[in-house]
N, C-alpha and C positions, 0 to 999 in steps of 0.2 A: 224469275227464279234462278236462271242461269247466271245473271249478273251477281246475284247475292252469293251464289256458290263460289264464283270466281273471286269475289271480294274476300270471302272467308278464306279461300285457299291462299290468296296473296298475303293476308294478315298472318296466317299460320306459317307461311314460308318466311316472313319477316321475323316471326318469333323463333323459328328454327335457326336462322342466321344469328340472332342474338344469343341463343343458347350455345351455339358453336363457339362464338366469341368468348362467352363466359367460361366455357370448358377450357379454352386455351389460355386465358389471361388471369383467371381468378386464382390467387395463391392460397394454398391450404393453410388453415389456421394452425398456429403452433400448438403442439401438444404439450402437456405438462412434462416436466423433466423426469418424473417418476412413473410415467405411463408405460405399461407393459408393451413390448414389441408386438405388432400384429402382422399377419401374413398378407401378402398382396392379394387384393380382391378385385373383381371386375364388377363395378356398379351396373345397375340395369341401364339399358340403352333408352334414349329418348327418340320419339318419332312423331310425325304429323299423321293424325288419323281423324276419321269422322266420328264425331260425338253427337248423339241424338239421331232422330229419324224424321223423315218426311219434311214438313215445313219447318220443323224445329232443328233440323240437322245443321251442324256447323263443324268447322275444322279447327284443331288446336294441337299444340305440342303437349305430349303426355310422357310420363316416365314410369317404368316399372309396372306394378299391378294395376295402376290406373289406366293403362292403355288397353287392356283386354287383348284378345287374340288378334294377330295380324290378319288383315283381309285384303282383297283386291283394292279397297278404298284407302289403304294405308299408303300415303304418298311418299314418305321417306323415312329412313332410320338413321339416327345419329349414333355411330359407334361410341360406346362409352370408353373413355381412357382408363387404362389400368393404372391405378395410383398405388405407389408403394407407401404404405402407411407405417412401415417399421421405423421406429424412432430410436436412434442411438442414445445411450445414456448420456445425459448432459454432463459435461465436464465443468466442475467449478472453476471460476476464473482464478488465475494465479494471483496470489496476494502480492500487493505492491510492497516492495521492501521499504521498511521504515528508514527515513533519513538518519544517517549516523552523525550524531552531534559530537564533535571533538571539543572537549572543554579547554578553556584558556587559563584555568587555574586549578590547583590541586593542593591538598593539605595532607601531610603525613605526620605520624606521631611516633614518639620515641619512649623507650623505657627510662626509668629513673637513672639519672647520671650516665646516659648512654647517647652515642651519636651514630649507632649502627642502624642501618635500614633493614627491617625484617621483610619477610615475603609479602606481607600485606602492603607495606609502604612501597615496595618496588612495583607492585601491580598498579597502585595509584599513580605513580610517576609515569608508568607506561601509557596511561591514558592521554597525557599531554604531549608525548613524543611526536605524534603526527603534526602537531602545530609548530614544531621546531624546524621550520624551513621558510624560505622567503625573507622578506624585509621585516624581521621581528627581532626582539631581544627578550631576555628572561631576567626577572628579578626574583631572587630567592631570599626569604627572610627566615632566620633562625631565631627560635624563642625557647624560653625555659619557664619553669615554675619559680616560686619565690624561695624555695628551700636552698640555703647556701648564700655565700656572699655575692655581691654584685659583680666583682671582677671575675670570680670563678664562673658564675652563670653566663657572663658575657663571652668568655672563652668557650664554654660549652655550646652556647648558641651558635658561635662561629663554626665549631666543628660539625654541628648538625647541618648548617648551610653548605659547608664544604662537601659533606657526604652526598648531599643532593646534587650539587654541581658536578661532582665526579661521575655520578650515575648518568645524569643527562648528557654530559660531554662524551661519555662512552657511547650512548645511544645515538647522539647526533654530533659527531666531532666538529662539524663546521660551526656549531653554536658555542664552542668552548670560550671564545674570546668575547662573546656577547652575553655572558651570564654575570649579572651584578649581584653582590652579596650585601645583606643588611642584617647584622647580628646584634640583638639586644637582650641583655639579661636582667634589665632593671624595670621593664615596663611592658605594656602592650599585651596584657593577659586576656585570654579569651573567656575565662571563667574565674570564679573565686578560688583562691588558694586555700580556703578553709577546709576543703574536703578533698579526699583522695581522687574522686571523680573529676573535680575541678582542676586539680593539679595535672591530671592525665591529659586534659584538653589543652593545657598550656605548654606541655612538652612537645613542641611541634616545629615543623618547617613549612612555610607557605610558598608555593610557586605561582608566579603570574607571568603569562606570555603577553607582551604588549608590542604595539607597532614600534619599529626602530626609531621613528622620529619623535616619539613621545618623550618629553623631557623627564629626566630622572626625578626632578623635584615634584612633578605632577603625575607620575605614573600611578595609575589606580591599582594599588597593591593591597590585598587584604592584610589586616594587622595580624 
């Protein structure tokens, strides 16, 4: 009988040690981000106590109400750790800034028989200014609609290309000598000239930033 009790006590002590280890090592499960903060509370203590009586008596680790009242046969008590369950409001992760894509080409449009850059055209040209550095060059194409003679339209197309070059040269002075012009008033229409909307699309200037080593003949420049 004594051996049986000793064996039970040893098993209970081993269980106690395991419980202590778990109390010290087990991480608290994460609470939902929207959980309301709770106040620090002291969970019930665990202890080794006798359960059962007579020949059916045995020792085990119990917690809380399952332990009953402490008696002289209660072998040990494990102090319960005070756990702070207050959860701070979860902060949403900072959004990753989207990569800024700087275009290598831009198209601006002009009013009828005009080579003046309006506010919208200047904003478009500003988008390619960050590209005007390093080993690059710029090709600027001036275009017109089909209204008027070819010589007049070719001169108008050149004035439009020059207006764009002047704006880019002011924004990036180092690029002034690396801006190539291509003015045509007889071809290369983007849309039909049969409608006002089509002619508006043709009154344009196209900018393309290309590597400096790209040959002028093979530069990939939009029409």
